[in-house]
N, C-alpha and C positions, 0 to 999 in steps of 0.2 A: 586124530587131530586134523582139522581142516585148515590148510594154509592159504593165505591170500595168493592170488594167481601169480604174483611176482616171485614167489618162493617155491622151490621144489627141493625136497629133502628126501634122501634115501639112506640106507645104512652106510654107504661109502661115498656119497656125493651130495653137494649142495649147488644149486643153480639159482641165481638171482637175475631177474630181467627188469630193466628200467627203460621203458620205451624200446628203442632200437639197440640199447646197450645191454650186453649180456656178459656175466662173469660166472665161471664155473670153478668150484673147489673140489679137491679130493679130500675125503675124510679118513684119517688114520692116526697112527701113534704120534704125529706131530700136530695134531689138531686139524685145522682147515688150511689147505695149501692150494694156491691158484694153479689150475691146469689149462685154462682157456679164457681168453678175452676176445669179444667180438663186437664190432659196431657195424650194423647192417651186414654187408657181405665182406667186410674187412676183418680177416682173422689176424689179430695182432700177434706178431711173431714173439714167442717166449724163449727165454734162455734157460739152460739147465740150472737146477737149483737143488742144493742140499740143505737140510735144516728147515725149521719152521719159519713162517712168515710173520708171526706175531709173538713177541716174548719180552720179558723183562730181564735184563742182564743180572747175573749173580743168582738167579733163581731158575730160569728156564734155559739159560745158557751158562754152563759152568766150565771154568778152566781147569780146576783141580790140579794146578801145577803143570799143566800140559800146554803146548803151543796150539794144539787143536782143541776147539771147544767141544764139550759134550752137551747134548740136548736130552734131558730126561724125557722118558716116554709119558705121553698123556693118555688118560682114559676118559671116555665120555661120562658125563655126570648128569643124569636126568634126561628128560625129553626136551627137544627144541621147543621153545615157547614163542608164539607169534601173536600179534594183536594189531588191530587197526587203532592207532593213536589219534584221538580226537583233539583238535586244536584247543589249547588252554590259555590263549592270550599271549603266551610267550613261545609256545611250541606248536608248529603247524601240523595239520593232519598228515599222517604218513602210515605206511605199513612197516611193522618192526618185527624182526626175528632175533632171538637170542639163543646161543648154544653155549654149553658149559663143559669143562673138562677138569679132571683132578690129576695131580701128580702126588702119589702117596708118600714118597720118601720125605718130602719137605712139607707135606700137608698143604699143597698149593691148590687153590681154586682159580681157574682162568675162565673168564667169560668173554665171548665176542658177540657183538650185536651189529646188526645191519638195518638200515632204514632206506625206504624208497618213498619219495615224495611224488604225488600225482603230477603228471605232465612233464617230468624231468627225465633226463637220460644220464643219470649219475646215481651212484650208490654210496651212501654215507656209512661209515663204520667207526666203531670204537671198541675198546677193550677194558676189562676190569680185572683186578687181581687181589687175592688175599693169601696169606701164607703164615704158617707157624714159625718158619725159619726166617732169619734175617738175610737179606741179599748179601752176597759176597763181593761187595764193592764199597768204595768211599764216594759219597755224594760230593760233587763239585770237581772231581778230577777231569771229567769230560772226555775220557779216552775209552768209553764203553758205549754200547748200543742198548737203548730201550725202544724196541721197534713196535709201533702201533700197527703198521701194515707194510706189506712189501708188494711191489709190482715187478714180477720177474720177467720183464720185457727185454728182448734183445735190442739194446739201444745203439748198436754199432752204426755210426754215421748219422744218428738222429740229432736234430736240433733241439736244444733245451732253452727255454726262457724261464728264469726264476724271478719272481716279483716279491720284493720285500716292502713292508709297510711300516711306517714309523709314527708313533704317537708322540707324547711329551712335546706338544706343539709350543710350549713355553720356550723351548730351546732349539727347535729346528723348524725350518720351512721346507725341508726336503722330505716329503711324506711318502713318496713312492720311488723306489729304485729298481732298476732292471739289471739282470745279468744274463748274457747270452753265452752259450757254449755248445760246441759240437763234440759228441762222445766218440773218441777214437776206438778202434778195435782192440788196442792193447793199453787203453788208458787205465791208470790206477784209480781206485775208488776216490771220489772227491766230495768233500763236504760243501754243501751249498745252502746258504741261508735264505729264508723267505717263508711266506705263508701260501704261496701259489706257484705251481709249475705248469708250463705247457710243454708237451712232448710231441714232436712231429717227425715222422720218418722222412727219408730222402724224397724230394719232390713235393713235400707238403700236401696241402689239400685235405688233410685229415689229421687227427691227433687225439691225444688224451689230455685232460686237465686233472690236477691234483690240488685240492684245497684243504689246508690244515687250519682248523678252528682253534688257534692258540694265540696267546699274546704275541706281539711283535718280538723279533729276536732280541732287541735291547731291553725288553721288559720281562722276559721269561726268567724264572729262577734257574740258576746254573744247574744244568743236568747233562747236556750233550754239546758237542761242538757246533752243531747247526741243525736245521730241521730236516734236511735231506742228505742222504749219502748216495751218490750217483756213480754208477759204473756201467761198462758194457753189458752187464748181466741184470741191470734193472735199477730200481729206486727203492731204498728203505726210507720210510717216513718215520722219524724218530722223535723221542721226547714225550713221555707220558705226562709230564708235569707233576711227578710224584717222587719225592726223595726216598731213599731206602728206608730211613727210620720212620717214614709215614705209612709204610705198608703194615696192615694189621692182620691178625689171625681171624677175627670175627666179623670183619667188615670189608666188603669189596670197595676198592678205590678205583675210580674210573679215569681213564686216559682222556686226552683231548680227542675230538672227533676229526676224522679225515674223510673226504669225499673224493671219489674217482669217477670221472665221466668221460664220454667220448663225443666227438663231433666229426662231421663230414663237410668239408668246405674250407674257405680261407678265414681271414681274421674276423670277418663279420659273423660267421657261424661259430667260431671259437668263442667270441664274446657273448653271442646269443645263448649258447649252451650254458656258459657260466652264469650269466645274469638270470636265466630262467630258473636255474637251481637255487640261486641265492634268494630270489624273490619268492620262490615256493617255500623255502625254509623259514624265511623271516618276512611274512606278509605285512603289508602296511595296513594295520587296523585303524579304524576311525580315530581312536584315542591318540594315534601317533601322527596325525596330520594337524600340525600346530603352526601358528604365527605368534611368536613369543616376543615380548619386550622385557629387557633386563637392564636396569640403570647403571650397572657396574662400569660400563665403558666410559662414562663421563667422569669417573674418578672421585665422586663425592657420595658414594653409596652410604658409608657409615655416618657421615655428617647429616644427610638428609633423611635417613630412614626413620619412619614414624607414620602414624595414622594420617595426619593432614597431607603429608607429601604423597602417600600412596593413593589416597582418594583423588587427588589431583591427577596423578599418573593414570589411574583407571579411566578417567574421562578422556584423556588424550589417546589411550589405547583404543577406545571405542571409536573415536574419530578417525583413527588410522586403519580401522578394520582388522585389528589384531585379535587373536583368540585368547591369549594368555598374558598375564602380567606376573613376572617372577620376582618374588621377594627373596633377595639373596642374603648372604652371610650377615649376621648382626641382629636378626629377629629374635634369637634365642637368649634366654636369661643368663646362661652359664658362661658366656664369653665368645670370642670370635675364633675363626679358623686358625689364626696365628697361635692362639693359646693351645688349641688342640694339637697342632703339628709340632710346635716348638717345645711345649711343656710335656707332651706325651701323656696327658692326664687320663686317668680312668674316670669316666664321667658318671655321676649319679643321674638318676632318672630326672631330677629337677633341672638338669642342664638344659633340657629341651622345653622347659616352660617358656611361654611367650613373655618377652621382655615387658615388664609392667610399665617402665618409664616411657618406652617408645609406643607401646600399644596398651594404654590404660584400660581400654574396653575389650582387650583381646582382639581376635580377628573377626568377630561378628560384624562390626560395621563395614569392614572391607568385603566380606562375603556378601552382605546385603547389597552394597553398591555394585559389586561385580555382577551379581545376578541381574540387577536392574539394567545394567549397561550391556549385558550379553558378553561379558568377558569372564574367563575363568581365572581364579587364583592359582599360581604355581609357587612352589616353595623349594628353596635350597636346603640340602641336608647332607651331612657328613657322617656316614656310619662309623662305628667304633673300631677304627683301625688299630688302636693301641691294645685291644684285647682280641685281635683276629676275628672280630665280628661274632664272637660267641654270644653276644647279647642280641642276636638278630630277632629272636622271638619278641622281646620287649620292644625293639625298634619297629618291628612289623605292626604291633598293636598301636604304637604311637602314630605311624603314618596312616594307618587305616582310620584311626580316630580323627585325624586332621581331614581326611577325605570325607568321612561321613558328617562331621560337624560343620565344615566350612566349604565343602564342595571342591576341595583341591584334588585335581585329577592328573597333575603333572609334578613330579619331583625331580629336581636337579641333584644328581649324586656326585659328590666331590670328595677329594682327599682319600682316594683309594690306594692302598699299598698292600698288594697280595704277596706276603712274605712266606706263606705256607699253603699247603693244600687245604688244611682246615679253613684258613681265611677265605680261600677261593670258594669252597663249598658253602660256607656260611653266608657269604655275600650273595651267592646265587639263591640260596634258600630265602634270604630276606626279600630279594626282588620278586621271586616267584610267589612267595606267600602273599605279598601285597597285591600282585596282579590277580591271583586267584581270589583273595578275600574281597576284592572290589568287582568281581565278575568281569574282569578285563577292562574296566572303566579307567583304571589308573595306568599311566605309562611313565617312562623315565627319560630324562636327558642325562646321558652318561658322559661325564666330562673326560676328555682324552688329553688334557693339557699338561698333565704332570703325573708323577707317581708310577705305580706298577699296576696296570689295569688289565681287564679281561681281553682286550684286543678288539679290533674293528669288527670281526665277524661274529664273535660271541656276544658283543654288546648289542648287535642288531636284534637279538632275541627279545630284548627288554624295552626297546624304545628307539629314540634317535640319539645320534652321537654328536656331542658338542665338541667341535673340532678345535677351536682356538679362541683365545682372548688376548693374546699378545702376538705381535708379528715381529719376528726376530731376524737378525742378520749375522752370519758367520758364527752361529752358536751362542750369541750373546744377547740376552734379553734387553730390550729397550724399555722406555716408560710404558706403563700399562695401557695408555691410550694411543700408542703408536699404531698407525693403520696405513698400509700401502695397498691401494686397490688391486694392482696387477698381481701381487703376491696372493691375495685372497682368491682371486679368480684362477690363478695358476694351481693352487692347492685343490680347488673344486674340480678343475679341468682334469687334473691327473688322477684324482681319486675316482672320478665318475667313470673312468674306463672299466673299473673292476667292482665298484660298490654302488648301490642304488643311491643316486645323488639326493633323491627326495627324503632320505633318512639321515642326511648329514646336515647338521645345523651350522650355517655360515651367517656371519653378521654383517650389518651395515651400521656405520656410526653417525654421529652428529658432526658433520664436516664443519659446522660453524663454531665448534669449540676449538681451543688451541690444541695442536698436536705436536709431537716431538719426532724429529727425523734426524738421521745421520746425514752428513754431507754426501755420502755415497748414495743414499736414497734419492737425493735431489738430482744427482747426476744421472742415475740409472733410468729414472722414469719420472712421469709427471707427478705433480703435487696433487694431493687429494682435493685441494680447493679448486683445482681446475675442472673437476668433475661436478656435474649437476647431482642433485639429491636423487633423482629418479635413476640415474646411471648406477650410483652406488647401491641402491636398493635392488636394481635389476641383476646385479652380480649374484645375489642370493636367490633369485626368482625360481630357479630349477632345483634348489635345495630346500631345506626346511628353514625359512628365513628367521633371523633373529635381529630385532631392533636393539642394538647394543649401545643404548644411550637412554637418557631420560626423555620419554616421548613428550612430556609437558614442557621441556626446554627447547624443543624444535621451533624454529620460526614458522609462521603461518604458511608461507610459500613452500617451505620444505615439507610440512605436513601434507599439503595438497599433492605434491609430487610423489611422496612416499605412499600415500593412500591410493593413488592411481595404480602404482605398481603392485601393491598388495591386493587390490581388487582384481588385477590381471591374474595374479597367482591363485586367488580364490576360485576364479572361473575355470582354471585348468588343473586344479589340485587333483581331482579324480583321475584325469588323464595321466598326470605324472605318476600317480600311484600304480597305474597299470602299465606304463610305458617302460621301455629300455632307454635310459638317458646315457648318451655317449658323447665324448668330445669331438668337435669338428674344427677345421681350420688349423691355425698355427698355435703352438703353445704360448700362453700369455707371457709377455716380457715387458709390458708397458708400451710397446711399439708394434703390436701385432694386430692382425685380424683373427678373431677367434670366436668360439661359440660352443653351444651344446645343442644336441638334437635329441628330442624325445620321440621315439618311434613306437607306434602302437602294435604290439604283436598280434592283437586280435583283429586289427583292421589294416591289412597290408597297404602300404603306400600312403598312410595317413599319420600325422603327428604334428609336432611343434618344433620350430627352429628359433633359437635365441642367438643373436649375432651381436658381437661387440667390435667396434672400431676403436682401438686404443689410440695413443698419441702417435699416429703414423700419418705421413703425408699422402699415402695412397688412398684415394676416395672410392675405389672399386676393388672388390676381391671376388675370386671364384672359389666356391666351396665344393667339395665332393661329399655327398651324404651317404649314410649307411643304408642305402636302398639297393635293390638288385640292379645289375648293369643293364642299361637301356631303358630303365623306368623313367617315365615322364610325369612330372608333378606340377601342380598349380600352387603358387604362393600367394597368400593374402596377408597383408600386414595388419596386425591387431593392436599394435602399441602406438602407432603414429598415423596421422592422415597421409596416406600414400596413394599413388595411382592404382587403378584396378589391377588385380592379380595377373601375374604372367606365368605362362607355361614354360618349364625348363626341364632339361635332362637332370636327373638327380646327381649325376657325376659332375655336372657343370652348372651349378647354381651361382649366378652372378648377383652380388648384393652391392648396392650403392648407399653409403651413408654420407651426407654432405659434410659433416664436421667431425673432428676427432673427439674422443671420449664421449661416445654416444652409442646407443644400442637400438635394435629393432627385434620385435617378436613377430614371427610369422606362423600362421597355420598353413600346413600343406596337405593337399589331397590329390588323388590320381587325376591327371589332366584328361 
């Protein structure tokens, strides 16, 4: 067997190299157990460890009425299998290795797999299990461990930053939360929630990151107490996403994926290493670069939906420079989303027939008009959650038929409730089969606003993430068209530190429609009507913009302002797909100077800077950019008529915007 150069396997050792990051395992009766971690010339100190580093409780860790657990012995099963995985529209190119073991007493098969993505310094890993015996535990108790991977690092006096992500944006505006802790020498093991860990030794300047591709903590099915168990002896990454009764004898069930990587340097290098890995795993294919309009935000979608209305909307989309018009809930003959979710109906195939009253000629006239105008049709769809998506093959055929007949290459996926592992696997099968069946021409908007979803990182595999459609306060949803600009910008600003902003769909509304606010909203920050239309559109410029209103209802002046911003986005879309977009300035509060920087990793010292002056009296602000210390850059304003560009140090960029609630877009290059 010829292994890719990143893998080296012998009878008793496995070594995987990802750029400057190297991890070595000892192979033996406990499977693969880490015995070395190295980043460049930094040998990460390891702690003594007994027992395996990957197991499912009640099968590969047995208590047998004893206080000390027993770990059954594993035996190699078959030869290691490796392959170069070619990108399939949802899975990026990578090198993959899989090794298998058997435990004969319970007829357990355990598989571990590792992936290395080109250009990254991290190793992704997962596990799979099958067993004739049922696990000796009760699902839902939460006092056991199902360990996907273990980092046996001596964490004494290390600093740990855990990052938790929250979806269900119908009921929260706090999408990113941090927890900092220092691990004491005698600290007891501590449960820590999150999808992301940064681990740094005393003195900093280097560290490890751990990324768990699972749903957010509040959307995962009950399995363990939290995602990480941290002690002076290392980190256990826990929670396979599989209930005991879901383990089969004839079918391997796969865990969530976890990636471990290294970095040398401060915060900029930490985020660079993470972002490089994420963008390598989930590349921005052309089908995922969209400018979408959806009329739902104006609150009259059901009343207006029909052929004449959409033909008028398509004309307006073309004038705005948008790429897609999304036909939302109500196009189908069988009933609306409320009937699906409230009545929990098992749908016949005819449910998804096109509504004859609203579209007497089907979608053919819409497709013809869209093609003539250079706009693509997009369609809302809610897979069959009431049957755990077991109908995914039928639904895949339906979506591919819509794609082939009407040119629909973007589907918004809503009403997802992943109550079982079967549901999760079936939903993924649906999405992947449509992407494959369309040769990668179809992508998805994956709604994160409610339900129990795949999570931010897993959803990136299949398209863009629709972050929110209601803006809430204190956990209480307001009217559907409530919109507070600074909250939108704050959510994008916070998520952009860890997720590729260009893959997150953020909207701008029709500010000329009535909106609904609480009294506290008015006191905390400016009114939406105080903002110009171009300002609201610019908030979404470094994301995947969504026109969350009826384009045809926008006043002429608003259309002109929005079209100008969308044209700016179109010109820098390729740069955004390649860049690392990170927050700069102050966190948005409604009274801040804030912004986003898109730095080009392929062209040092070049990129884009988007700056917002919110409702603050200060007319000048100094930004520090994510560029090397001492770097000098030249700024050129591309959004407004400004004086000739100025050369400045990247750590001291001074921006002046004359009036509040305004923005500027700059191109920067080495001075």
